[in-house]
N, C-alpha and C positions, 0 to 999 in steps of 0.2 A: 483564581483557582481555589478549589475547595480546601481546607485544612487537611493535611496528609495522615492517612492511618497508617503509621510507621510499623505498628505491631503486626497488621494483617499483611503488610508488603513482606515483612522478613518473614513471616511464617509461610506464606505463599511461595515466596524464592525457595525457601527449604523445602517445602513439599516437592517441588517440580525440578529440583537439581537432577535427580536421577532419570527424568525423562527429557527425550530430545524435542524440542519445539519448533526445530526447523531442520530441514534435511541438509542444508549447507551449513558447515561448521562455522565461517565466517558470519552468518547470518543469526546464529544461535543467541549470542549475548543480547543483540537489538530485540528480538523476539521475547526473550525473557524479560527487557526491561520494558517492553510493550505492555506486558502481562501487569508487571509491578506498578506501572503507572496508574491502572486501573484499581488494583487492589489498595494502592495508597490514596485512591480518590481524587487524583489529579486530572484523571479522564473519566468520561462515562463508557467508553467503547474502546476495544481492541479488537482487531481481525488477524488471526494467524493462518497465513494462506501457504506457509511452508511446512505445516506440521505433517508429520509421518502419521497415516492412518493407523498403523500400530500403538501410537501412544495418545490419539486423540481421546478416547473415552477415560483413559486413565488421568489425564491431564484435567478433563471437565470434571472428573469426580472430586480431584483435589480442590478444584477452584469452589465447586458449589459447598463443599465442607467449609468452606471459609467464608461463605456468604455471598458470593459471586453467582452470575448466571453464565453458563456456558452450552452453548448449542452449536450444531451444525449451521453454516451461515452460507449465505451467496449473494454477491452483488450484481443486481438485475443490469442489463444493458439498456440504458435511457439516454444516450448522449444525442445532443441533436447536430444532424449531419446535414451540412449546406454545401452542397455540389452543384455550382452552376452548370447549366445546360443538361442535367439528367433528370429525368423525369420523376414525378413524387411517387409512383408505384414503385418505380425501381429502388427509391431510396427507403421506403417502408420495408419492403422485402429484405432490404440488406439488413435494417434495423431488426427486424424480425428473426432473420437467419442468425444474426450475432448473438442475439439474446439466448437461442437455443444450442447454439454450437458448443458451447463451454463457458458459464459465466466462472468470474473469479469466486473460488470458494474455499472454505476451510472451517476452522472453529471461532465463532463469534463470542466475546468476553464481554459482558456488561456489568457494571457497577451495582445495578439495582434490578431486580425482575421487572420492574416498570418500563426499562429501557428495553426489555427483551423484543428482538423482530428478527424473524430467521432470514430476512431479505432486505437489502439495501439498496437504493439505486447508485449507480457509478458516478451520477451528479452530485448527490449528498453524501458520498463516502468520506470525501476529505473533511467536510465539516465534522461528520460523525467522529473521526478519528483525530480531530482537534488541531488540524493543520491550521497554519495561518491563513486568513481569507486571501492574502496577496499569493501565497504559495499555493493554495487551493485552485485559484484562476488559472496561475501559469501550468498545473498540472492537468487541468480539464482542456484548457487551449491546445496542449500537446497532445493529448488523447483524441480530441475531435479531429485535428490536423491530420492525425495518423489514418484515421478512419476515411476521411474525405479524401486522402490520397490513394488509399487501397480501393476504395469504391472507383474511384476515377481509372485506375488501372485495370480493374476488372471489366469496366465500360469498354475502355479502350480497345480490349481483346475480345470480348463478348458480345459488344453491342448494348444499346439500351433497352435491355428486353429483361423484365423482371423473372421470368422463368428460368433464363440462362444464367443470371446472375445467383438466383437462388441455388442452382445446380451447382455452379463452380464453387459456391460457398459449401455446401454439403460435401462436395469431394476434396474440399480443402485443397485447391489446387492454388500454386505460388505464381504471384506476379510481381513485377518490379515497379516501385513506385516511382513517380516522377522526380522526387525529392526525399533524401533522408536527413536534410540539415534540422529538422525538427528533433530527430532522434539523437542526432551529434550533440546538439544542444543540451537538450534533457541529460545525456549521460555526462557532460562535462559539469552541469550543474550539480549532478549527484557526486561526483568525485570531489568537487571544491567544497560541498556541503559535509562530506564525511571529515574531510581535511580541517575544516574550519570550526564545525559544529558536530564534533563525533557523537553526541549523545540524541540529537533529534531523531525522530521517528519518521521524516520526510524528507523530500528534496526541495531545497531553498529555490526561492524565485531570485532573478537577478538583483532586485533592490535589497534583499535581505544578505545577497553575498557582498554587495557593495558597500552597504552603510552600516555603522557600528550601532549598537543598541537597536538592532531589528527585532522583529517578532521571533524569528528563528534563533537567535542569539540569545533571547530570553529565554526560550523555551530549553535550549541546550543547557544551559546554566541552571535551571529548574531540575531538570532531569538527571543532570550530573550530581546534583547535592541529593537528590534522591538515593541514585544509584551508590555512593558513596556512603549514604545513612544505612541503607540496607545491608551492604555487604561489599567489602574492600574487594572481594574477588568478583563480583559482578562489576565493579567500577573498571577494574583491571580488563575484564574479558571485553566489555565495550570498546574500551580504547583499542585493545588489539584487533576486534572485529573491524573496526572502522579503519584502522590501518590496512588492515590486508583487502577490505572491501575498495577503497581508493589507491591501491598500489598501482603504478603504472611503470612497467619497466622502460628504461631509457633505451629506443632503439636506434639513436643518432650514432 
């Protein structure tokens, strides 16, 4: 990691305190920390996907005033879909339709103008956000599995017909996937990550959750040190946000 620019991180934190950078209160602290890691030169890129449109331009102006780049950004759908028994043209129509129906979007924040790119691919997003490679691979596998099951569910109902599949996606019809285990597993990892590593900005893979001194644990320690150095308020908010996001009431 690069040497931290604590002064810029503190200034940026002070500038954006009056702005909401996430619509959900529990996410607010982690999205602020996301920006601060870039301001401190710990990461090259942050992606605010929960920011309200009302505050987007104001936050962008503050960030630019501190030497960062901030522009509207979206993540292109470029996942590889491997659905056995489904024709290539149907898969290509699915990928094209997914790319057009609503990409992940928000405010991109770059440490330097040279990193500026208004569009990043979903396959490279984790790396751009400095996820550990092991966690990035887990996240990609989960997303790919979800889309493969969704496409299979559409074909099960509509047939292996590119036009009918495209129309189904355009109309945003709902289909029941054959399995949701991948989603449950990811959600379990998400909760465990917030409980064990409240300062990281990604969902940890199974290895990171199982072993000590993992890449995720090291990142959490580094980001916690940054948060505490920037503001005790931010440090407390992140801990509260992690607890709120990982809370699971006992229904037994």
